[in-house]
N, C-alpha and C positions, 0 to 999 in steps of 0.2 A: 504494500500500500504506500502510495506517495501522494503527498499534498504539497503542491508548489504554489506558494503565495507570492504575489507581486503587487506593485502599484503604490507602495509607500513613497514618502518624500517629505520635503519641507514646504510648508504652506503658511500663509499669513492667517491671522484670526479672521474668521468669516469666509474663508476659502473652502474649496471642495477637493476631494480626492475620491477615486474609485479603486478599491482593492479587488483583486481577483485571486481565485484559488482553483487551480486545475488539479483534478483528482484522477488517480489511476489505481488499478488493483482492487477496486470495489465496484459493485453494481450501484453506480452513483444514484440512480433514480430511486433506489430503495433505502438510501441512507439519510438520516437526519444530519444536518450540517450546522456548524456553529462558527461564530467568530468570537474569539477571546482577545483580551489585551492585558498587557502588563506594563504599568508605568514604573519609572525608577523608584525603588524603595517600597513598592506596593505589591500586594498579592495579585495574582492573575484573576481577572474577572470575566464573566460571561457577558458579552455585549449584545449578541443577537443570535437567534436560532431559526432555522426553517426545517420543518419536518418533510418527509417524503410526500405527504398529502398537501403541503403548502401552508400549513399553519405556521405562524410567525410570532415570535416574542422578542421584546427588546428590554434591556435594562432601562430604568426610568430616565437616567441621565442623557440618553441619546434618542429617546422617543421624539418623533417629529423632525429629527435632523438626519438620522441614518436610515437607510433602506437596505435590507438584505433581500437577495434574490438568487435564483438558481436557474441554470440552463442545463437541463438533463441531456440534451443532444450533445452539447459541448463538454459535458461533465465538469462544469465550472460553477463555482460559487462566487457571488459578488457582494461587496458592501459599498454602497454609495454613501459618502459622508459629506454632508453639507453643513454650512454654518459652523465650521470647526472652531473649537476653543482651545486655548493653551492646555486646559486640563484633559484634552483628548490625546495629548502627546503620550505615546506608548509604542511598544512593539505589539503588533497585531498578528494573531495566529488563527488560522483556520483549523478546524478539528472535526473529527467524527469518531463514532464508536461502531466497530464492525466485528462481528463474531466475538463479542465480549472483550474486545481490546480497544483501547483508546489510541488514536493516531493523531499526530500533530504535524502541521506544516512547519517550515523553518522560521517563520516570522518575517514580518516586513515592518520597518520603522516608519512611524508617522510622527513628524515634529511640527507643531503649530506654534508659530512665533507670535508674540504679543505686539 
């Protein structure tokens, strides 16, 4: 199983970024997919999830600003991030659970300057 995340970068407050996560080694359309983030000195937190049926959840701090989506044909997970704030600065990871094992992407750094 491989999860390849990309799309991070440096952006000013109020800007936008779109993260992508290409999955291989799993039946993507059957997997629930998640975005996590870990800010410096903080624990990793769940940011957004999308189930195989399309149900979506967000952590309160990003609701209304971030949008998670998936393309089952391309086996790719996305996170559209708008109205970014300095507190969104973190390494963002895509993740899934497959056959009772957790898998993580390598992480992509998002830095929001004030």
